[in-house]
Structure formats: C-alpha cells, structure tokens
C-alpha positions as a LaTeX table, in Angstrom:
\begin{tabular}{lrrr}
\hline
Residue & $x$ (\AA) & $y$ (\AA) & $z$ (\AA) \\
\hline
Unk1 & 110.80 & 109.36 & 67.69 \\
Unk2 & 113.63 & 106.93 & 68.59 \\
Unk3 & 116.02 & 108.66 & 66.25 \\
Unk4 & 115.32 & 112.02 & 67.94 \\
Unk5 & 115.81 & 110.56 & 71.44 \\
Unk6 & 119.04 & 108.89 & 70.35 \\
Unk7 & 120.38 & 112.19 & 68.88 \\
Unk8 & 119.38 & 114.10 & 72.09 \\
Unk9 & 120.96 & 111.40 & 74.28 \\
Unk10 & 124.29 & 111.59 & 72.34 \\
Unk11 & 124.21 & 115.36 & 72.45 \\
Unk12 & 123.74 & 115.23 & 76.24 \\
Unk13 & 126.51 & 112.71 & 76.70 \\
Unk14 & 128.86 & 114.93 & 74.42 \\
Unk15 & 127.90 & 118.06 & 76.35 \\
Unk16 & 128.67 & 116.37 & 79.68 \\
Unk17 & 131.98 & 115.11 & 78.40 \\
Unk18 & 133.00 & 118.53 & 77.06 \\
Unk19 & 131.92 & 120.13 & 80.36 \\
Unk20 & 134.00 & 117.62 & 82.28 \\
Unk21 & 137.05 & 118.23 & 80.17 \\
Unk22 & 136.65 & 122.09 & 80.46 \\
Unk23 & 136.25 & 121.94 & 84.22 \\
Unk24 & 139.08 & 119.48 & 84.79 \\
Unk25 & 141.54 & 122.27 & 83.95 \\
Unk26 & 140.37 & 124.09 & 86.98 \\
Unk27 & 141.33 & 121.45 & 89.44 \\
Unk28 & 144.38 & 121.78 & 91.71 \\
Unk29 & 147.42 & 120.34 & 90.33 \\
Unk30 & 148.34 & 116.91 & 91.59 \\
Unk31 & 151.30 & 116.72 & 93.91 \\
Unk32 & 153.94 & 114.40 & 92.65 \\
Unk33 & 154.50 & 111.40 & 95.00 \\
Unk34 & 157.55 & 111.91 & 97.16 \\
Unk35 & 157.55 & 115.76 & 96.66 \\
Unk36 & 157.77 & 117.70 & 99.79 \\
Unk37 & 155.32 & 120.48 & 100.63 \\
Unk38 & 156.83 & 123.95 & 101.01 \\
Unk39 & 154.47 & 124.46 & 103.98 \\
Unk40 & 152.79 & 127.37 & 102.23 \\
Unk41 & 149.02 & 127.19 & 102.13 \\
Unk42 & 148.40 & 128.69 & 98.78 \\
Unk43 & 145.35 & 128.09 & 96.64 \\
Unk44 & 145.93 & 126.61 & 93.16 \\
Unk45 & 145.62 & 130.01 & 91.31 \\
Unk46 & 147.94 & 131.73 & 89.02 \\
Unk47 & 149.38 & 134.92 & 90.34 \\
Unk48 & 146.73 & 137.73 & 90.67 \\
Unk49 & 146.76 & 141.40 & 90.94 \\
Unk50 & 146.32 & 144.02 & 93.69 \\
Unk51 & 142.82 & 144.50 & 95.08 \\
Unk52 & 141.00 & 147.76 & 94.36 \\
Unk53 & 141.30 & 150.33 & 97.08 \\
Unk54 & 137.59 & 150.03 & 97.91 \\
Unk55 & 137.89 & 146.25 & 98.28 \\
Unk56 & 140.94 & 146.50 & 100.56 \\
Unk57 & 138.99 & 149.14 & 102.50 \\
Unk58 & 136.08 & 146.78 & 102.99 \\
Unk59 & 138.51 & 144.19 & 104.40 \\
Unk60 & 139.97 & 146.65 & 106.85 \\
Unk61 & 136.38 & 147.76 & 107.88 \\
Unk62 & 135.90 & 144.18 & 109.22 \\
Unk63 & 138.40 & 144.95 & 111.95 \\
Unk64 & 136.87 & 148.29 & 112.92 \\
Unk65 & 136.00 & 149.04 & 116.50 \\
Unk66 & 132.54 & 150.26 & 115.22 \\
Unk67 & 130.02 & 147.37 & 114.75 \\
Unk68 & 128.03 & 149.41 & 112.11 \\
Unk69 & 131.31 & 149.80 & 110.08 \\
Unk70 & 132.13 & 146.10 & 110.34 \\
Unk71 & 128.68 & 145.05 & 109.13 \\
Unk72 & 128.69 & 147.68 & 106.28 \\
Unk73 & 131.56 & 145.80 & 104.63 \\
Unk74 & 129.28 & 142.75 & 103.97 \\
Unk75 & 126.71 & 142.16 & 101.41 \\
Unk76 & 123.24 & 142.73 & 102.88 \\
Unk77 & 122.50 & 139.02 & 102.36 \\
Unk78 & 125.47 & 137.92 & 104.49 \\
Unk79 & 124.82 & 140.63 & 107.16 \\
Unk80 & 121.22 & 139.25 & 107.53 \\
Unk81 & 122.38 & 135.72 & 107.67 \\
Unk82 & 124.83 & 136.37 & 110.56 \\
Unk83 & 123.95 & 136.87 & 114.25 \\
Unk84 & 123.85 & 140.51 & 115.29 \\
Unk85 & 126.75 & 142.27 & 116.99 \\
Unk86 & 130.55 & 142.30 & 116.43 \\
Unk87 & 131.88 & 140.16 & 113.66 \\
Unk88 & 135.48 & 140.04 & 114.90 \\
Unk89 & 136.98 & 140.84 & 118.32 \\
Unk90 & 138.82 & 144.17 & 118.80 \\
Unk91 & 142.48 & 143.90 & 117.94 \\
Unk92 & 141.91 & 141.55 & 114.98 \\
Unk93 & 144.15 & 142.00 & 111.98 \\
Unk94 & 143.47 & 141.02 & 108.36 \\
Unk95 & 146.52 & 141.34 & 106.00 \\
Unk96 & 145.68 & 140.75 & 102.31 \\
Unk97 & 148.29 & 138.65 & 100.53 \\
Unk98 & 149.85 & 140.47 & 97.65 \\
Unk99 & 149.19 & 139.32 & 94.23 \\
Unk100 & 146.13 & 137.14 & 95.12 \\
Unk101 & 143.24 & 139.25 & 93.72 \\
Unk102 & 141.29 & 137.46 & 91.13 \\
Unk103 & 138.28 & 139.12 & 89.51 \\
Unk104 & 135.65 & 138.11 & 86.92 \\
Unk105 & 132.15 & 139.23 & 86.07 \\
Unk106 & 131.50 & 141.27 & 89.24 \\
Unk107 & 132.90 & 138.66 & 91.54 \\
Unk108 & 136.39 & 138.43 & 93.06 \\
Unk109 & 138.45 & 136.75 & 95.73 \\
Unk110 & 141.70 & 137.30 & 97.56 \\
Unk111 & 143.78 & 135.47 & 100.11 \\
Unk112 & 144.64 & 137.00 & 103.47 \\
Unk113 & 145.98 & 136.21 & 106.85 \\
Unk114 & 143.54 & 136.67 & 109.77 \\
Unk115 & 145.00 & 137.13 & 113.24 \\
Unk116 & 142.71 & 137.39 & 116.28 \\
Unk117 & 144.12 & 138.53 & 119.55 \\
Unk118 & 145.69 & 135.63 & 121.46 \\
Unk119 & 145.11 & 133.14 & 118.65 \\
Unk120 & 147.27 & 131.68 & 115.88 \\
Unk121 & 147.10 & 133.33 & 112.49 \\
Unk122 & 144.78 & 131.68 & 109.96 \\
Unk123 & 144.97 & 131.68 & 106.12 \\
Unk124 & 141.62 & 132.79 & 104.72 \\
Unk125 & 139.97 & 133.24 & 101.34 \\
Unk126 & 137.74 & 136.30 & 101.13 \\
Unk127 & 135.06 & 136.43 & 98.51 \\
Unk128 & 133.69 & 139.73 & 97.16 \\
Unk129 & 130.88 & 140.85 & 94.93 \\
Unk130 & 130.54 & 144.25 & 93.18 \\
Unk131 & 127.53 & 146.18 & 94.10 \\
Unk132 & 126.35 & 149.69 & 93.24 \\
Unk133 & 127.90 & 150.79 & 96.47 \\
Unk134 & 131.25 & 149.15 & 95.60 \\
Unk135 & 132.96 & 145.89 & 96.56 \\
Unk136 & 131.30 & 144.11 & 99.42 \\
Unk137 & 132.39 & 140.83 & 101.19 \\
Unk138 & 130.20 & 137.86 & 100.61 \\
Unk139 & 132.23 & 135.12 & 102.33 \\
Unk140 & 135.36 & 134.62 & 104.43 \\
Unk141 & 136.53 & 131.01 & 104.60 \\
Unk142 & 139.38 & 129.46 & 106.49 \\
Unk143 & 141.79 & 127.59 & 104.20 \\
Unk144 & 143.03 & 124.36 & 105.66 \\
\hline
\end{tabular}
C-alpha cells in the first residue's frame, strides 16, 4: 500500500512539474532591465493571420445602429449575461489589428482598437468561439 501511494505521489509531482514547464513557455517574455518600452500595447503573441470574413463581420455588427444586430454578434451565453439594450453607443468604431488573429480548436482571439465617440481609443482583445451559425464574440477585454 505504501509503495503504491509513493509511486502515485511521485507521478503526481512529476506531472505537475512537466505541466509547469510546458505552461512556462506561454508566459510573456520578461523585459530586460533598462530597456525602453516602444509604447505599443501588444500582447505577447507571435504574429497571427487575418480573421475570417464572418468573424470580422461579427466585430462590425457590434457597432451597428440596430440593437438586434449588435446582440446577434455575441454568443447566446454572453448576450444573456449582459443587460438588455445597446452594447455600444452609436458612432463607435472597432478596427481589427492586422496579423493578430489566433485560432485553435474552435476558439480564437484578435486584437483591435475600440473608439467610442468623445473618448480616447482603447486597445482591446476580442475572444471568439465557432458555433454552427459561424464565429460569435464571447468576450471583449480592454488591454491595459
């Protein structure tokens, strides 16, 4: 019994160590001390591709004057979680950043610039999920 528990414990420790080492490669690169930031707010991803036309269309639907069109761009789960009504004020612009589309296993993300009327532009990360109806937005997060 002790031998089995010891083997299971060692296997668990080994699995945790391997998981840590595998995930460690996904961390943002450390900035060398004394290096100056370029001022660009880019996420630590390798260059990506162009978003599919349907995903880019979903992003533009968020800026529609029609509330139904805005909300149809979201996953049903996100739509249900948000308060009713307009998502973004009229006149809002969302410009996808070229070369930032990353896709894997039915999920994707892209970076964009969100500009609301009368406010400073914000750098955002938009998360997508592939549904039977096409790409739908599952999250929009401001990148600080």
